BAFI-742894 format. One record per residue (C-alpha): residue number from 1; residue in three letters; y negated, z negated, x. Coordinates in nm, 4 decimals. Each point is the difference from the previous one (the first is absolute). Example, Ala and Ser with C-alpha at 12.3 -4.5 7.8 and 13.67 -1.06 7.14 Angstrom:
@i:1&aa:ALA&v:0.4500&w:-0.7800&u:1.2300
@i:2&aa:SER&v:-0.3440&w:0.0660&u:0.1370
// end
This chain:
@i:1&aa:MET&v:-1.8607&w:1.0199&u:0.4070
@i:2&aa:SER&v:-0.2857&w:-0.1019&u:-0.2248
@i:3&aa:VAL&v:-0.3497&w:0.0345&u:0.1466
@i:4&aa:GLU&v:-0.1916&w:-0.1369&u:-0.2979
@i:5&aa:LYS&v:0.0164&w:-0.3644&u:0.1077
@i:6&aa:ALA&v:-0.2249&w:-0.1394&u:0.2699
@i:7&aa:TYR&v:-0.0800&w:-0.3412&u:0.1426
@i:8&aa:ASP&v:-0.3455&w:-0.1482&u:-0.0266
@i:9&aa:PRO&v:-0.1092&w:-0.0263&u:0.3672
@i:10&aa:SER&v:-0.2037&w:-0.3100&u:-0.0830
@i:11&aa:ASP&v:0.3002&w:-0.1902&u:-0.1433
@i:12&aa:PRO&v:0.0711&w:-0.2900&u:0.2421
@i:13&aa:SER&v:0.3488&w:-0.0599&u:-0.1431
@i:14&aa:PHE&v:0.1341&w:0.2990&u:0.1948
@i:15&aa:LYS&v:0.0331&w:0.0409&u:0.3748
@i:16&aa:PHE&v:-0.1243&w:0.3514&u:0.0722
@i:17&aa:VAL&v:0.1206&w:0.1831&u:0.3099
@i:18&aa:ASP&v:-0.0769&w:0.3271&u:0.1749
@i:19&aa:ARG&v:0.3608&w:0.1199&u:0.0271
@i:20&aa:PRO&v:0.1905&w:0.2808&u:-0.1773
@i:21&aa:ASP&v:0.1715&w:-0.0641&u:-0.3287
@i:22&aa:VAL&v:0.3696&w:-0.0484&u:0.0912
@i:23&aa:ILE&v:0.1137&w:0.1559&u:-0.3283
@i:24&aa:ASP&v:-0.2350&w:0.2988&u:-0.0045
@i:25&aa:PRO&v:-0.1545&w:0.0363&u:0.3490
@i:26&aa:TYR&v:-0.1709&w:0.3285&u:-0.0874
@i:27&aa:GLN&v:-0.2386&w:-0.1525&u:-0.2494
@i:28&aa:ASP&v:-0.3723&w:0.0412&u:0.0394
@i:29&aa:GLU&v:-0.2364&w:-0.2753&u:0.1151
@i:30&aa:SER&v:0.0729&w:-0.2267&u:-0.2966
@i:31&aa:CYS&v:-0.0114&w:-0.3751&u:0.0554
@i:32&aa:ARG&v:0.3302&w:-0.1497&u:0.1209
@i:33&aa:ALA&v:0.1202&w:-0.3600&u:-0.0301
@i:34&aa:GLU&v:0.2556&w:-0.1921&u:0.2036
@i:35&aa:MET&v:0.3274&w:-0.1161&u:-0.1543
@i:36&aa:SER&v:0.1665&w:-0.3275&u:0.1011
@i:37&aa:CYS&v:0.2156&w:0.1854&u:0.2538
@i:38&aa:GLY&v:-0.3091&w:0.1329&u:0.1760
@i:39&aa:HIS&v:0.0220&w:0.3628&u:-0.1152
@i:40&aa:ALA&v:-0.2798&w:0.1780&u:-0.1843
@i:41&aa:VAL&v:0.0123&w:0.1521&u:-0.3475
@i:42&aa:THR&v:-0.2242&w:0.1408&u:-0.2695
@i:43&aa:PRO&v:0.0475&w:-0.1081&u:-0.3633
@i:44&aa:GLY&v:0.1092&w:0.3446&u:-0.1153
@i:45&aa:SER&v:0.2648&w:0.0487&u:0.2671
@i:46&aa:LEU&v:0.1321&w:-0.3542&u:-0.0463
@i:47&aa:THR&v:0.0317&w:0.0515&u:-0.3747
@i:48&aa:GLY&v:0.1858&w:0.3286&u:0.0478
@i:49&aa:TRP&v:0.2365&w:-0.1382&u:0.2635
@i:50&aa:CYS&v:0.0948&w:-0.3085&u:-0.2008
@i:51&aa:ARG&v:0.0405&w:0.2027&u:-0.3173
@i:52&aa:SER&v:0.2442&w:0.2280&u:0.1839
@i:53&aa:LEU&v:0.2021&w:-0.3027&u:0.1141
@i:54&aa:LEU&v:0.0228&w:-0.1245&u:-0.3573
@i:55&aa:SER&v:0.1146&w:0.3425&u:-0.1205
@i:56&aa:LYS&v:0.2904&w:-0.0245&u:0.2460
@i:57&aa:GLY&v:0.1021&w:-0.3360&u:-0.1400
@i:58&aa:GLN&v:-0.1338&w:-0.2094&u:0.2861
@i:59&aa:SER&v:-0.1528&w:-0.3351&u:-0.0889
@i:60&aa:LYS&v:-0.1313&w:-0.0743&u:0.3506
@i:61&aa:PHE&v:-0.3214&w:0.1600&u:0.1235
@i:62&aa:THR&v:0.0367&w:0.0741&u:0.3718
@i:63&aa:CYS&v:-0.2363&w:0.1481&u:0.2581
@i:64&aa:PRO&v:0.0950&w:0.3568&u:0.1043
@i:65&aa:ALA&v:-0.2017&w:-0.0021&u:0.3244
@i:66&aa:VAL&v:0.1845&w:0.1326&u:0.3041
@i:67&aa:GLN&v:-0.0280&w:-0.2297&u:0.3010
@i:68&aa:PRO&v:-0.0556&w:0.1201&u:0.3592
@i:69&aa:ASP&v:0.3727&w:-0.0500&u:0.0665
@i:70&aa:GLY&v:0.0847&w:0.2375&u:-0.2839
@i:71&aa:GLU&v:0.1200&w:-0.2724&u:-0.2371
@i:72&aa:MET&v:-0.1476&w:-0.0435&u:-0.3478
@i:73&aa:CYS&v:-0.2141&w:-0.3095&u:-0.0500
@i:74&aa:GLY&v:0.1884&w:-0.0965&u:-0.3160
@i:75&aa:ALA&v:-0.2136&w:-0.3112&u:-0.0618
@i:76&aa:GLU&v:0.0297&w:-0.1150&u:-0.3602
@i:77&aa:TRP&v:-0.3175&w:-0.0192&u:-0.2088
@i:78&aa:SER&v:-0.0095&w:-0.2320&u:-0.2999
@i:79&aa:TYR&v:-0.0836&w:0.1449&u:-0.3393
@i:80&aa:GLN&v:-0.3131&w:-0.2160&u:-0.0038
@i:81&aa:GLU&v:-0.1163&w:0.1596&u:0.3271
@i:82&aa:VAL&v:0.0777&w:0.3497&u:-0.1238
@i:83&aa:ARG&v:-0.1746&w:-0.0639&u:-0.3310
@i:84&aa:ARG&v:-0.3156&w:-0.1135&u:0.1780
@i:85&aa:LEU&v:-0.0213&w:0.2604&u:0.2767
@i:86&aa:ALA&v:0.1131&w:0.2887&u:-0.2198
@i:87&aa:LEU&v:-0.2730&w:-0.0872&u:-0.2524
@i:88&aa:LEU&v:0.2576&w:0.0372&u:-0.2765
@i:89&aa:THR&v:-0.1408&w:0.0721&u:-0.3432
@i:90&aa:VAL&v:0.1205&w:-0.1896&u:-0.3077
@i:91&aa:GLU&v:0.2225&w:0.2949&u:-0.0894
@i:92&aa:GLU&v:0.1422&w:0.0177&u:0.3525
@i:93&aa:MET&v:0.0709&w:-0.3736&u:0.0066
@i:94&aa:ASP&v:0.1837&w:0.0312&u:-0.3300
@i:95&aa:HIS&v:0.2119&w:0.2853&u:0.1395
@i:96&aa:PHE&v:0.0743&w:-0.1764&u:0.3302
@i:97&aa:GLU&v:0.0974&w:-0.3273&u:-0.1673
@i:98&aa:LYS&v:0.2261&w:0.1660&u:-0.2564
@i:99&aa:GLU&v:0.1754&w:0.2003&u:0.2744
@i:100&aa:LEU&v:0.0418&w:-0.3095&u:0.2174
@i:101&aa:ALA&v:0.1500&w:-0.1893&u:-0.2925
@i:102&aa:ARG&v:0.2408&w:0.2839&u:-0.0771
@i:103&aa:ILE&v:0.1184&w:0.0205&u:0.3612
@i:104&aa:VAL&v:0.0467&w:-0.3747&u:0.0350
@i:105&aa:VAL&v:0.1961&w:-0.0247&u:-0.3248
@i:106&aa:ALA&v:0.2367&w:0.2711&u:0.1265
@i:107&aa:LYS&v:0.0767&w:-0.1911&u:0.3218
@i:108&aa:PHE&v:-0.0034&w:-0.3661&u:-0.1051
@i:109&aa:LYS&v:0.1576&w:-0.2142&u:-0.2700
@i:110&aa:ALA&v:-0.0811&w:-0.3502&u:-0.1221
@i:111&aa:CYS&v:0.2599&w:-0.2643&u:0.0761
@i:112&aa:PRO&v:0.1118&w:-0.1451&u:-0.3359
@i:113&aa:GLY&v:-0.0024&w:-0.3448&u:0.1631
@i:114&aa:CYS&v:-0.3348&w:-0.0393&u:0.1793
@i:115&aa:LYS&v:-0.1695&w:0.3125&u:-0.1495
@i:116&aa:THR&v:-0.1035&w:0.1140&u:0.3504
@i:117&aa:TYR&v:0.0060&w:0.3747&u:0.0649
@i:118&aa:VAL&v:0.2630&w:0.0750&u:0.2622
@i:119&aa:GLU&v:0.1251&w:0.3119&u:0.1774
@i:120&aa:ARG&v:0.3685&w:0.0712&u:0.0582
@i:121&aa:GLN&v:0.1039&w:0.0834&u:0.3569
@i:122&aa:ALA&v:0.3769&w:0.0497&u:-0.0444
@i:123&aa:LEU&v:-0.0124&w:0.3079&u:-0.2198
@i:124&aa:ASP&v:0.3784&w:0.0166&u:-0.0338
@i:125&aa:ASN&v:0.0254&w:-0.3507&u:-0.1499
@i:126&aa:LEU&v:-0.1267&w:-0.0849&u:-0.3481
@i:127&aa:CYS&v:0.0557&w:-0.3720&u:0.0565
@i:128&aa:PHE&v:-0.3378&w:-0.1383&u:0.1108
@i:129&aa:ASP&v:-0.0561&w:-0.3457&u:0.1516
@i:130&aa:CYS&v:-0.3619&w:-0.1056&u:-0.0506
@i:131&aa:THR&v:-0.1254&w:-0.1780&u:0.3114
@i:132&aa:ILE&v:-0.3214&w:-0.0977&u:-0.1800
@i:133&aa:CYS&v:0.2021&w:-0.2211&u:-0.2345
@i:134&aa:GLU&v:0.1737&w:-0.1524&u:0.3014
@i:135&aa:GLU&v:-0.3239&w:-0.0620&u:0.1912
@i:136&aa:SER&v:-0.1588&w:-0.1705&u:-0.3000
@i:137&aa:GLY&v:0.2809&w:-0.2544&u:-0.0134
@i:138&aa:LYS&v:0.1610&w:0.1482&u:-0.3105
@i:139&aa:PRO&v:0.3642&w:0.1004&u:-0.0181
@i:140&aa:THR&v:0.0265&w:0.3474&u:0.1471
@i:141&aa:MET&v:-0.0248&w:0.2547&u:-0.2802
@i:142&aa:GLN&v:0.2695&w:0.2640&u:0.0319
@i:143&aa:PHE&v:-0.0602&w:0.2773&u:-0.2491
@i:144&aa:CYS&v:0.0961&w:0.3588&u:-0.0731
@i:145&aa:TRP&v:-0.2628&w:0.2491&u:0.1155
@i:146&aa:GLN&v:0.1114&w:0.2360&u:-0.2756
@i:147&aa:CYS&v:0.0001&w:-0.2158&u:-0.3148
@i:148&aa:LEU&v:-0.2121&w:-0.2923&u:0.1357
@i:149&aa:ARG&v:0.2441&w:-0.2621&u:-0.1288
@i:150&aa:PRO&v:0.1794&w:-0.2706&u:0.2004
@i:151&aa:TRP&v:0.2684&w:0.1651&u:0.2106
@i:152&aa:LYS&v:0.3567&w:0.0078&u:-0.1319
@i:153&aa:GLY&v:0.3070&w:0.1279&u:0.1791
@i:154&aa:ARG&v:0.0839&w:0.0897&u:0.3559
@i:155&aa:ALA&v:-0.2571&w:0.1013&u:0.2585
@i:156&aa:PRO&v:-0.1148&w:0.2100&u:0.1732
@i:157&aa:ARG&v:0.0145&w:0.2730&u:-0.2602
@i:158&aa:SER&v:-0.2076&w:0.3147&u:-0.0481
@i:159&aa:ASP&v:0.0841&w:0.1221&u:-0.3517
@i:160&aa:ARG&v:-0.0470&w:-0.2999&u:-0.2333
@i:161&aa:CYS&v:0.0613&w:-0.3738&u:-0.0490
@i:162&aa:ASP&v:0.2379&w:-0.1478&u:-0.2570
@i:163&aa:ASN&v:-0.2686&w:-0.0698&u:-0.2590
@i:164&aa:ASP&v:0.0459&w:0.1903&u:-0.3239
@i:165&aa:ASP&v:-0.2014&w:0.3239&u:-0.0272
@i:166&aa:CYS&v:-0.0986&w:0.0014&u:0.3690
@i:167&aa:SER&v:-0.0609&w:0.3661&u:0.0757
@i:168&aa:ASP&v:-0.2128&w:0.2094&u:0.2320
@i:169&aa:LYS&v:-0.3155&w:0.0579&u:-0.2023
@i:170&aa:VAL&v:-0.1331&w:0.2394&u:0.2637
@i:171&aa:LEU&v:0.3031&w:0.2268&u:-0.0373
@i:172&aa:GLU&v:-0.0443&w:-0.0089&u:-0.3753
@i:173&aa:LEU&v:-0.3671&w:0.0879&u:0.0453
@i:174&aa:LEU&v:0.0880&w:0.2903&u:0.2309
@i:175&aa:GLN&v:0.2259&w:0.1338&u:-0.2748
@i:176&aa:GLU&v:-0.2414&w:-0.0493&u:-0.2880
@i:177&aa:CYS&v:-0.3468&w:0.0666&u:0.1467
@i:178&aa:GLY&v:-0.2056&w:0.2979&u:-0.1114
@i:179&aa:THR&v:-0.0926&w:0.3014&u:0.2079
@i:180&aa:ILE&v:-0.3116&w:0.1159&u:0.1826
@i:181&aa:THR&v:-0.1268&w:0.3336&u:0.1267
@i:182&aa:LEU&v:-0.1305&w:0.0414&u:0.3545
@i:183&aa:GLU&v:-0.2730&w:0.2499&u:-0.0799
@i:184&aa:ASP&v:-0.0885&w:0.0697&u:0.3656
@i:185&aa:VAL&v:0.3593&w:0.0965&u:0.0907
@i:186&aa:ALA&v:0.0917&w:0.3600&u:-0.0848
@i:187&aa:GLY&v:0.3243&w:0.0776&u:-0.1800
@i:188&aa:VAL&v:0.1014&w:-0.3575&u:-0.0844
@i:189&aa:GLY&v:0.0718&w:-0.1014&u:-0.3561
@i:190&aa:PRO&v:0.0004&w:-0.3519&u:-0.1454
@i:191&aa:VAL&v:0.1528&w:-0.2693&u:0.2218
@i:192&aa:PRO&v:0.0909&w:-0.3631&u:-0.0799
@i:193&aa:SER&v:-0.3134&w:-0.2135&u:0.0130
@i:194&aa:ILE&v:0.1729&w:-0.2789&u:0.1975
@i:195&aa:ARG&v:0.2247&w:0.0335&u:0.3034
@i:196&aa:ALA&v:0.1791&w:-0.2413&u:0.2321
@i:197&aa:CYS&v:-0.0851&w:0.0477&u:0.3669
@i:198&aa:PRO&v:0.3068&w:0.1728&u:0.1536
@i:199&aa:THR&v:-0.0247&w:-0.2252&u:0.3063
@i:200&aa:CYS&v:-0.0587&w:-0.3517&u:-0.1350
@i:201&aa:GLY&v:0.0337&w:0.0315&u:-0.3780
@i:202&aa:MET&v:-0.3489&w:-0.1181&u:-0.0922
@i:203&aa:ARG&v:-0.1265&w:0.1322&u:-0.3349
@i:204&aa:VAL&v:-0.2920&w:0.2378&u:0.0539
@i:205&aa:GLU&v:-0.2229&w:0.2252&u:-0.2090
@i:206&aa:HIS&v:-0.2005&w:0.3116&u:0.0860
@i:207&aa:ASP&v:-0.3678&w:0.0118&u:-0.0984
@i:208&aa:LYS&v:0.0463&w:0.3663&u:-0.1030
@i:209&aa:THR&v:-0.2606&w:0.1262&u:0.2478
@i:210&aa:GLY&v:0.0341&w:0.1684&u:0.3376
@i:211&aa:CYS&v:0.3268&w:0.1014&u:0.1624
@i:212&aa:LYS&v:0.3510&w:-0.0879&u:-0.1160
@i:213&aa:ASN&v:0.0653&w:-0.2573&u:0.2739
@i:214&aa:ILE&v:-0.0513&w:-0.3747&u:-0.0235
@i:215&aa:LEU&v:-0.0028&w:-0.2833&u:0.2535
@i:216&aa:CYS&v:0.2153&w:-0.2997&u:-0.0949
@i:217&aa:PRO&v:-0.2112&w:-0.3184&u:0.0192
@i:218&aa:ARG&v:0.2984&w:-0.2112&u:0.1056
@i:219&aa:CYS&v:0.1785&w:0.1968&u:0.2739
@i:220&aa:GLN&v:-0.2883&w:0.2398&u:0.0847
@i:221&aa:VAL&v:0.2342&w:0.3016&u:-0.0200
@i:222&aa:GLU&v:-0.1444&w:0.3187&u:-0.1499
@i:223&aa:PHE&v:0.2184&w:0.1987&u:-0.2387
@i:224&aa:CYS&v:-0.0242&w:0.2792&u:-0.2551
@i:225&aa:PHE&v:-0.0421&w:-0.1264&u:-0.3568
@i:226&aa:VAL&v:0.1619&w:0.3193&u:-0.1312
@i:227&aa:CYS&v:0.3218&w:0.0460&u:0.2006
@i:228&aa:LEU&v:0.0181&w:-0.3566&u:0.1415
@i:229&aa:LYS&v:0.0572&w:0.1238&u:0.3547
@i:230&aa:LEU&v:-0.1946&w:-0.1479&u:0.2884
@i:231&aa:THR&v:-0.3176&w:0.2014&u:0.0530
@i:232&aa:GLY&v:0.1186&w:0.1469&u:0.3309
@i:233&aa:GLN&v:0.3211&w:0.1276&u:-0.1598
@i:234&aa:CYS&v:-0.1759&w:0.1413&u:-0.3061
@i:235&aa:LEU&v:-0.2581&w:0.1868&u:0.2086
@i:236&aa:GLN&v:0.2702&w:0.1832&u:0.1942
@i:237&aa:THR&v:0.0474&w:0.2308&u:-0.2991
@i:238&aa:SER&v:-0.3119&w:-0.0632&u:-0.2070
@i:239&aa:SER&v:-0.3625&w:-0.1140&u:0.0332
@i:240&aa:TYR&v:-0.2200&w:-0.2812&u:-0.1298
@i:241&aa:TYR&v:-0.1268&w:0.1961&u:-0.2989
@i:242&aa:LYS&v:0.2996&w:0.2209&u:-0.0893
@i:243&aa:ALA&v:0.3232&w:-0.0558&u:-0.1896
@i:244&aa:CYS&v:0.2942&w:-0.1436&u:0.1934
@i:245&aa:SER&v:0.2805&w:0.2391&u:0.0950
@i:246&aa:SER&v:0.2569&w:-0.2451&u:-0.1400
@i:247&aa:GLY&v:-0.1859&w:-0.0414&u:-0.3282
@i:248&aa:ILE&v:-0.0830&w:-0.3211&u:-0.1854
@i:249&aa:ALA&v:0.2263&w:-0.2939&u:0.0812
@i:250&aa:PRO&v:0.1629&w:-0.1477&u:-0.3132
@i:251&aa:ARG&v:-0.0745&w:-0.3489&u:-0.1207
@i:252&aa:GLN&v:0.1432&w:-0.2563&u:0.2390
@i:253&aa:THR&v:0.3148&w:-0.1886&u:-0.1009
@i:254&aa:ALA&v:0.0320&w:-0.2239&u:0.3089
@i:255&aa:MET&v:-0.2559&w:-0.2041&u:0.1911
@i:256&aa:PRO&v:-0.0235&w:0.0419&u:0.3770
@i:257&aa:ILE&v:0.0070&w:-0.3293&u:0.1914
@i:258&aa:TRP&v:-0.2025&w:-0.0208&u:0.3174
@i:259&aa:HIS&v:0.1690&w:-0.1556&u:0.3035
@i:260&aa:GLY&v:-0.2764&w:0.0199&u:0.2593
@i:261&aa:GLY&v:0.0088&w:0.3776&u:-0.0096
@i:262&aa:ASN&v:0.3612&w:0.0533&u:-0.1121
@i:263&aa:MET&v:0.0582&w:0.0941&u:-0.3611
@i:264&aa:ALA&v:0.2965&w:-0.0930&u:-0.2171
@i:265&aa:PRO&v:0.0097&w:0.1044&u:-0.3692
@i:266&aa:ARG&v:0.0648&w:-0.2662&u:-0.2600
@i:267&aa:SER&v:0.2359&w:0.0738&u:-0.2872
@i:268&aa:SER&v:-0.1548&w:0.1152&u:-0.3233
@i:269&aa:VAL&v:-0.0060&w:-0.2319&u:-0.3014
@i:270&aa:VAL&v:-0.1324&w:0.2526&u:-0.2498
@i:271&aa:PRO&v:0.1371&w:0.3366&u:-0.1139
@i:272&aa:ARG&v:-0.1280&w:0.3149&u:0.1596
@i:273&aa:GLY&v:-0.2787&w:0.1666&u:-0.1928
@i:274&aa:PRO&v:-0.1495&w:0.3508&u:-0.0062
@i:275&aa:PRO&v:-0.2496&w:0.1026&u:0.2705
// end
């Protein structure tokens, strides 16, 4: 955690408290301020914690404090609150806002009817009924989540609609993306720069730092970016910073579909490519 930032004790815009920092309780006697949930932080620890959440693909900033009953607080902090209490610099604000935008774009799409950003719940059905259009008094907009055109054909359907050239752009991207090197992981060569979460199918990227595992921002399941096994399975024969015993998983040719924890692969629509 950064220790370079510090609150001005005379600043009346903060509520200062004499309680341990919930993120880094072993800090020295630096000034601590109270978040909206009632827990105390320092600007350096808050910056580090929220940056780590962003690196895992999470767009919500939540309090990690452990309650007396053993449960995590989990209160959500707005970006505006984090920006103020973390004393974010101009450079840090730029980084946070670009990461937030990237994460949101990956999870939401704009309805071609009302232009509202919506999130799909039925991940095994590409036919999306926009309730925002319905609530605004407009005819309900039913569109294809894949090609973003008005839906054609039968529904539900998970591979494509009947519009011409409707194809799974994510699968195409998984086949055509470049490669990256995980420099902190010994014995691992280049791996595809984009993977689909093996549990829910969400497209994810590795920031190329730290261990080989990544936490999916949608289903919150941790998996190995190299072999695509769940972290617990991978670590049975390997470690966080060593090559996987099964080697590098090839480029994915089918998208997993998440059914509340059950996974069903979707048929491929693009030819298999080299690893």
